[in-house]
N, C-alpha and C positions, 0 to 999 in steps of 0.2 A: 483599446487594443483589440485586435481580431483574434478570437479564441475559438478553436475547434474542440468540442468536448465529445469524446468517443465513449459510448456506453448508454445503457438504458436502465440501469439499476438505481438504487438509493443514492449512491454517491454521485453518479452522473447527473441525475435530476437536480440534486442539491447544488452541485457546482454550476450547471448551466443556468439555473434560476438565479442563484446568488450573484454570479458574475454579470449576468444581464442586468439585474436590478442595480448593480454597482456602476453601470454605464458602459460596459464593454459590449462589443458586437460579437454575439455568440452564435456558433453553428452547432447544432446537436446532430450527431451521427449515430445511427443504430443499424445493425445489419439487416433486420427485418423491417421492410417499409410498412407492412401492415400494423406493426406495433407502434408506429409513429402516428397513426391515425387519430387517437384521442388527443395528442398534443396539438396537432393541427386543428382539430375541431374546437378545442378550448382556446385557441389563439395563443398558446404558450403553456408555461408551467406555473402553478400557484405555489409559492413558498411561504411556509410559516416558520419563523425563527425569531429569536430575540432581537437580532440586529436588523434584519430586513424582512418585509412582509409584502405580499401582493402577487399580482399576475406578472410574470416575467415574459416579455415578448421577445422571441428569438429571431435572429436575422435569417437563419436557414434551419430547416428541419429536413433531414435527408438520409437516405440509405446509400447514397453515392459517395464513397469515401473521397474521391477526387474533388467533388463539389465542396465537401466539408473542409478539405485541406487547402484549397485554392485561396491564396492571399492570407492565410492564417499566420500570425506571428508565433503563437504558442499552441501546441497540440496537447490537450489534457487527456490522459488515459485513466478514466475513472472506472476501471475494470479489474476483476480478479486476476491474480498472477497466472491462473490457469488458462487465460485467454492470450497471453503474451506471444506464445509460439505461433499460433495461427495468425495473429494480427501482424507479427513481424513480416510474414510472407506477403500480406496485403500492403504493408507500408513500404516494403523494399523498393518498389518501382514508383512510389508516389511522393516520398519525402524529398525535400530539397535542402541545400546547405544553409538556408536561412532559418529553417524551423528549429525551435526548441521543443523537445518532447518531454513532458513531465508526467510521471506515474504517481497515482495517489491511492494507496502507497505502492511500493515497488517490490519489496522482498528481494532486492538485488536484481530486479528486472531491468534496470538501466544497462548494466553490463551484459546481461543475458540477451536482451533484445538487440543491442549493438552487435554482439557476436553473431547472432542469427542472421541479421541483415547483411553483415559483411560476408558471411559464408554463402549467402544467396546472391552475392554480387550486386547488392543494392546500394543506393546512395545513402550515406550517413548524414544526419542533420548536423547543425551547429553543435548541439550537445543533447544528451539525455540527462534527465534529472528525476529524482524520486523523493517523495516525502516518507517520513518514518511512520506516519499514521494518516488516517483520513482527516481532511480539514474540517469535516462535519461528522457528528454522530447523527445519522439521519435514517428515516424510513419513509418509503412512499405510502401515502394515505389514500391514493386514488390513481386512476390511469393517467392523470395530468396534474397530480398534487404531491407535494413532499413536505415533511416536517423535519426540522433540524433543531432540536432543543439544545444541543451543545455544539460549540465551535471551538476548535483548537486554539488555546492561548499561546502555546509554543509549538511551532510546526517545523520540526527538523527537516532539513533538505540536504541531499548530497547530489553532486554533479559528476557525470562521466563524459569526457575526461575532467578530473578534478582541477586541472590547470585552468579551466574556464569557469570556475566557480563564481568569481567576483562578477563577471559580466552577466552570467545567467541569473544569479540571484538578484542583481539590479533590475533585470528585465521582469522577473517573476514577482518582485516586490510590488509591482503595479497591480498585481492580482491579489496578493496576500501579504498583509503588513506584519504578520507574526512569524515569518520565516526565520529559522535559526540555522545558519550554514554549518554543515558538518565537514569533516576532513575529506571524505570521499563517499562513494556509494555503499561500501561495506560498513563504514561507520554509521550511516543513517539506517541501513537495513537492520543493524543491531540495536536500534531504538524502537523497533516495531512492537507495540504493546499487545497487539492481537495474538502474536505467537506465544506470549507469556500467559495471557488471560484465558484464551478460548480452549486450548487443548485440556487443561485441568478441569475447567468448568463443564465441558462436554463429557469427559470420561467419568467424572465423579457424580454425574447426574444422569447417567444413561437410563436408569430405571424410570425416573420421572419423565425424561425426554421421550422414551418409548411409549409412555401412556398418553401423550398428546401435547397440546400447547403448554409451554413452560417458559418462565423467565429465568434464565441461568444467572443473570446479573443481580436479581433480587433474591428470590427464594434459594437459588442455587449457590450463592456465595456463602458457604458454610465455613466453620473454622478449619475443617479438614481441607477444603478447597483452597483456602488462603495459604495453608501450610505448603501445599504442592506448588501453588503460584509463586510463593516466596522462594522456594527451592529452585524453581526454574529461572526466576529472575536473578538469583545469586550466580547461576551458571552463566547467564547472559552478561552480567557485570564482570565476571572473571574473564570471559572472552574479550570484552571490550578493553579491559586493562591490559591483558596479555598482548593485544594488538597495538597498544600504546595510544588508544583513543582517549582524548581528554574529556572531562566533565563539560556540560551536564550529561548524566547518564539516564535521566528521566526514570528513576527507580519506580517500580510499580507501587511502592508504598505511598507515593505522592498522590495516587488516585484515591486511596482509601483514607488518607490522613489529611484533613482540611488544613491543619497547621502547616503542612508542607506543600499544599496544592499549587502555590504560585510557581514552584519549581517544576511542576509536572506538565504533561501535554495539554490538559484540558482546563486547568485552573480550578478555582474554588467552586464547590457545589456541583461538580460535573456528574458524579455518581448519583446524587440525589435527584438532579434534573432528569437523568436518563431513566431512573426507576419511576419517578413521578409521571413521566409521559405515558407509561404503559405500552409503549410501542415495541418493546423488546419481548413481550409475551408472545411467543411465536412457535411454530413447529420447526424443530431442529432435527435433521436426519444426518446420516453419514455423508450425504451429498451436499450439505450446507457448506458455505465457504469457510466456516470455522474449522472444518475438517479438511476439505479439498485444497484450501489455500494455506491456512495457518499450520495445520499438522503436516500435510503431505509436502508442501513447498517450504514453509518457513522453518519448521523444526530441524530438518536435515541441515539447513544452512547454519543455524545456531550450533548444532552439535559439531559440524565440520569446522566452523570457525574456532570453537573452543578447543577441539582436539588438536588443531594446528599449533596452538600455543601451549599445549600440555595441561589444559584445564579439565578435570574430571567432569563427566556429564551423566551421573546416574538418573537424574530426573528426565532430561531430554531423551536419553537412550531408552529408558524404561517406557516412556510414553510412546516412542516410535515402535517399540516391540509390541506393546499392547494394541495400539491402533492398527499395526500391521496384521495382527490376528483378526481384529474386527473387519478389516478391509480385505483380508485374504491375499495380501502381497507384502513383500519386504519393502520397507520405506527408507532404511538407513542408506546413506550414500547416494540417494536419488534426489528428487525435488530440486532445490537450489543449493545442494551441497557443492562446495568449491570444486571438488574433484570431478563432479559430474558436468562441469562447464569449462573444462580445459585448464584448470588452475592446479591440478593435483601434482604436477611435476615442478611447481615453483616453490621457492622458499618465501617466507613472510615478506622479506625486504623486496623481492622481485614482484610480488603481487601488489604491494603498496605503490611501487614505482609504475607498474602497468596501469593501475587505477588512476594515477595522477596524469600520465602521458596519454592514455587511451590509445587510439589507433595510430598515433604518431610514435608509439613505443616500438623499440626494436624487438620486443617480445610479442607484439600483437600477432604476427604471422604464426608463431607457434601456438598462441592461445586460440586462434580460430580454426585450427586444424580439426 
């Protein structure tokens, strides 16, 4: 399959190398051509993981988005949600109706990007899709190297429009065999483990983080942190049930309890592998994607989705208030909150129908205003 991978971070390197080693024709796009020099010089990207190892030779390495997209069957956005708005402007004049665009993960970005492209008068692809988590827990170990000690055992995926879920999942299963179809893109967005894990771990470890390099997943996962993580996850589960989304809910407890690990996103031993790798001992600031993406973008979505169905959100709202103080701006109702993206005037049933029909919906014109 011809795959364009957009991005230059941990997830993009892991995806480009893994899919290339699996036999796909991969094009890697990065906005800065200078940043692609080490990959060209190395002849590709070296991947270290349990399933695949070695030097992955890419079909194209380019900073020209048109070159990356030309002839691609699937466009993989391995980028933070904070990049989606700018990228939508770039993609609006370059996508075709044959493309399937998949975000890993998306944080409701599939709907948001479709709306942005439509508002810009661009061409919409066959479908947008997004995963609930990263397919790999990965970190770059060099300018052309990446290590991925953990791979998703269950990879939730939602499609927009949801009416095209079957055909899109069939196409993408050629890339990832562990895909687990969700009802729609809000369903999958509400499986995002990062939004549950990272805000509590960052907030409750700010002192240690301010002091320098720190592993929030190892030393930082204290009993108090777990208590806040569990409270936030309970609100997420309440929102999912209120919207009528069926199990599996991928409870955060499955990450910590190996007896339930098969039900979770990453399978047995994932936490132990992550900690043993030592790769997550890093410098975390308020500019890290744990904050800029999971707090600023993801938490408002969780809070908004819960509020829509009458679920109390003391943990989500409290975290938004405290991080708002740290960042110096109000966060509630912003980010990926439903009302911030044209869905505030719809009732639950209307939103669910819009997510199913997509741009063929009678409500689409109202949504994109």
